[in-house]
C-alpha positions in Angstrom: -20.5 7.3 19.5 -19.5 6.8 23.1 -16.7 8.8 24.8 -14.2 5.9 24.5 -14.6 5.8 20.8 -14.3 9.6 20.5 -11.2 9.6 22.6 -9.5 6.9 20.6 -10.5 8.6 17.3 -9.1 11.9 18.5 -5.8 10.4 19.6 -5.5 8.5 16.3 -6.2 11.6 14.2 -3.8 13.6 16.3 -1.0 11.1 15.8 -1.7 11.0 12.1 -1.5 14.8 11.8 1.6 14.8 13.9 3.3 12.4 11.5 2.4 14.4 8.5 3.5 17.7 10.1 6.8 16.1 11.2 7.5 14.9 7.7 6.7 18.3 6.1 8.7 20.2 8.6 11.7 17.9 8.3 11.6 18.1 4.5 11.4 21.9 4.7 14.4 22.1 7.0 16.4 19.9 4.6 15.4 22.1 1.7 16.4 25.2 3.5 19.8 23.7 4.4 20.2 22.6 0.8 19.6 26.0 -0.7 21.5 27.9 2.0 24.6 25.7 2.1 24.6 24.6 -1.6 25.5 21.1 -0.4 23.7 18.1 -1.7 21.5 16.1 0.7 21.6 12.4 0.3 18.6 10.7 -1.3 18.4 8.4 1.7 17.7 11.4 3.9 14.9 12.6 1.7 13.3 9.1 1.6 13.5 8.7 5.4 12.1 12.2 5.9 9.3 11.5 3.4 8.1 8.2 5.0 6.0 9.6 7.8 3.8 11.5 5.3 2.2 8.5 3.7 2.0 6.8 7.0 0.1 9.7 8.4 -2.2 9.8 5.4 -3.0 6.1 5.8 -3.5 6.5 9.5 -5.9 9.4 8.9 -8.0 7.6 6.3 -8.1 4.4 8.4 -8.7 6.1 11.8 -12.3 5.1 12.1 -11.6 1.4 11.3 -8.7 1.4 13.8 -11.0 3.0 16.4 -13.6 0.3 15.9 -10.9 -2.4 16.2 -9.5 -1.0 19.4 -13.0 -0.6 20.9 -13.8 -4.2 20.1 -10.5 -5.4 21.7 -11.2 -3.4 24.8 -14.7 -4.8 25.3 
């Protein structure tokens, strides 16, 4: 694997991990606020906060294919 492929793969995996961590942290903050304030959080907020998690999982599983596609486009 050449350095370009490794760099693209690293960036793709980093972005996927960031999406998943962002989702988990956002859901955690909402849960803490829910239990602390005893006020209901709207379901739309939970759905919007949950969306980056599956996107990150898909990006993580398809990282190698995405890397190959980008390298082919750059050549």
